[in-house]
LOBA-480556 format. One record per residue: residue number from 1; x, y, z of N, C-alpha, C in turn. Coordinates in steps of 0.001 Angstrom, whole numbers, plus 500000, padded with zeros to 6 digits. Atoms other than C-alpha are relative to their C-alpha. Example, Ala and Ser with C-alpha at 12.3 -4.5 7.8 and 13.67 -1.06 7.14 Angstrom:
R seq    n.u    n.v    n.w   ca.u   ca.v   ca.w    c.u    c.v    c.w
R   1 500890 498810 500000 512300 495500 507800 500900 501200 500000
R   2 499180 498810 499940 513670 498940 507140 499230 501090 500730
END
This chain:
R seq    n.u    n.v    n.w   ca.u   ca.v   ca.w    c.u    c.v    c.w
R   1 499580 501298 499718 547968 593406 152189 499679 499799 501626
R   2 500522 500359 498635 547462 593825 155947 499179 499600 500131
R   3 501568 500322 499788 543789 593609 155568 500161 498435 499508
R   4 500277 501819 500906 544185 590237 153503 500478 499089 501408
R   5 499492 501110 499466 546586 588501 155737 499125 500271 501197
R   6 500811 500348 498630 544412 589220 158938 498615 499122 499293
R   7 501156 500893 499932 541477 587597 157374 500674 498607 499466
R   8 499038 501111 500399 543756 584982 155687 499929 499282 501579
R   9 499608 500373 499307 544635 584115 159285 498411 500088 501160
R  10 501202 500339 499665 540887 584303 160764 499398 499246 499516
R  11 501415 500843 500605 539102 582302 158126 501493 498255 499713
R  12 499088 501438 499844 542691 579476 158530 499241 499244 502124
R  13 500480 500287 498741 541625 579794 162329 498310 498830 499905
R  14 501907 500894 500151 537611 578324 161310 500388 499205 498972
R  15 500021 501150 501121 538944 576053 158642 500665 498885 500532
R  16 499249 501038 498826 541189 574192 161032 499507 499842 501133
R  17 500146 500715 499323 539405 574082 163627 498626 499209 500069
R  18 501332 501289 500853 535992 572267 161165 498893 500000 501022
R  19 501085 499791 499021 533522 573683 164171 498997 500504 499136
R  20 501014 499453 500700 531665 575192 161087 499614 499374 498739
R  21 500415 500745 500875 530641 572285 158695 498548 500495 499325
R  22 500915 499591 501042 528319 573033 156176 498658 499362 500311
R  23 500516 499965 499303 525960 571029 158487 499728 500333 501553
R  24 499916 499729 498732 526810 572002 162014 500848 501007 500242
R  25 499430 498990 499861 527917 575238 162671 499625 500922 501186
R  26 500643 499320 498694 528085 577518 165922 499967 501622 499179
R  27 500733 498342 500316 526113 581229 165454 501007 500723 500703
R  28 499000 499224 499272 528570 582559 167882 501499 500642 498534
R  29 498810 499612 500873 531675 582173 165423 499575 500285 498613
R  30 500461 499144 501108 529777 582771 162168 499627 501560 500036
R  31 499900 498440 499254 529034 586179 164168 501583 500411 499600
R  32 498906 499368 499699 532684 586367 164874 500730 500442 498621
R  33 499257 500484 501112 533771 585496 161340 499034 501223 499178
R  34 501704 498691 500692 530311 588446 159762 501256 501400 500650
R  35 499009 498788 499227 532591 591088 162260 501033 500505 499236
R  36 498777 499989 500401 535991 590554 160959 500167 499715 498580
R  37 499761 499761 501293 535342 589984 157302 499657 501839 499973
R  38 500477 498224 500138 533166 593857 157657 500867 500601 500714
R  39 499013 499098 499571 535970 595529 159360 501046 499657 498896
R  40 499325 500305 501017 538394 594029 156860 499553 500660 498995
R  41 500324 499495 501653 536886 595159 153642 498963 500993 500562
R  42 500674 498817 499231 535220 598189 155794 498493 500217 499627
R  43 501224 500419 500412 531766 597254 155212 499255 500582 501608
R  44 500727 499529 499196 529217 599051 157230 498369 500013 499567
R  45 501999 499998 500423 524747 598540 156903 499151 500492 501018
R  46 500939 499086 499323 521950 600016 157896 499078 498597 501328
R  47 500932 501174 499354 519611 597198 160277 499360 499409 499121
R  48 501030 500973 500987 517106 596222 157374 501401 499091 498665
R  49 499126 500560 501147 520731 595646 154902 500637 499114 501133
R  50 498594 500969 500022 522767 593919 157513 499046 498925 500125
R  51 500467 501737 499739 520262 590857 157984 500298 499695 498649
R  52 499752 500655 501740 520071 590459 154204 501618 499817 499478
R  53 498324 500694 500954 523597 590569 153479 500933 498930 501118
R  54 499105 501308 499011 524619 588059 156689 499181 498982 499698
R  55 500565 501053 500746 522120 586093 154956 500706 499233 499204
R  56 499501 500806 500866 523386 585988 152156 501728 499708 499672
R  57 498971 500857 499916 527186 585590 153509 499722 498832 500409
R  58 499965 501202 499372 526110 582962 155733 499790 498770 498784
R  59 500307 500663 501648 524883 581195 152400 500988 499920 498965
R  60 498608 499717 501172 528282 582010 150607 500600 499154 500477
R  61 498930 500754 498952 530017 580530 153457 499732 498290 500126
R  62 500506 501230 499644 528164 577549 153891 500413 499253 498592
R  63 499479 500181 501198 528660 576835 150042 501428 499432 500135
R  64 498272 500051 500214 532669 577157 150058 500489 498589 501002
R  65 499557 500924 499481 532623 575270 152685 499902 498378 499973
R  66 500160 501377 501105 531165 572133 151057 500635 499698 499021
R  67 499054 499767 500234 532731 572990 148326 501197 499080 500141
R  68 498191 500203 499218 536092 572833 150125 500335 498172 500581
R  69 499984 501401 499383 534970 569486 151755 500003 498782 499226
R  70 500302 501579 501768 534250 567202 148293 501131 500572 498913
R  71 498758 499114 500854 536866 569338 146233 501096 500198 500125
R  72 498804 500281 499618 540288 567984 146462 501133 500955 499364
R  73 499126 499761 500845 541518 569589 143717 499886 501862 499528
R  74 500638 498501 499925 539960 573225 143779 499500 500823 501650
R  75 500551 499194 499155 539642 575573 146907 499031 501389 500051
R  76 500836 498782 500234 537196 578320 147260 500332 500717 501093
R  77 499882 499279 498343 537748 581012 150055 499366 501507 500048
R  78 500781 498580 500032 535727 584052 151198 501108 500913 499559
R  79 499756 499042 500124 536688 587217 149494 499368 501439 500122
R  80 501097 498893 499448 535360 590760 149660 498955 499837 499044
R  81 501688 499729 500738 532150 590207 147211 499690 498904 500610
R  82 500597 501381 498781 531132 587161 150210 498396 500887 500079
R  83 501708 499739 499134 527963 589203 150933 499242 501202 499468
END
């Protein structure tokens, strides 16, 4: 439960700041979110896999942001399957 709460707080900060829109986002903030997500979900990867997983995570995050900007009835969020 503590891990989930921590991740929700981190995601809320990014969502409220609005700095990671689907068309413009800060790579430093994305890497911070990625690091926090890996920590919460106890993930670690080798160098080659890290790059591939980060790409998948980024694509999924951008889909979530775009969806949430357009859909007022249903919100998507990052979960343990985001990589």
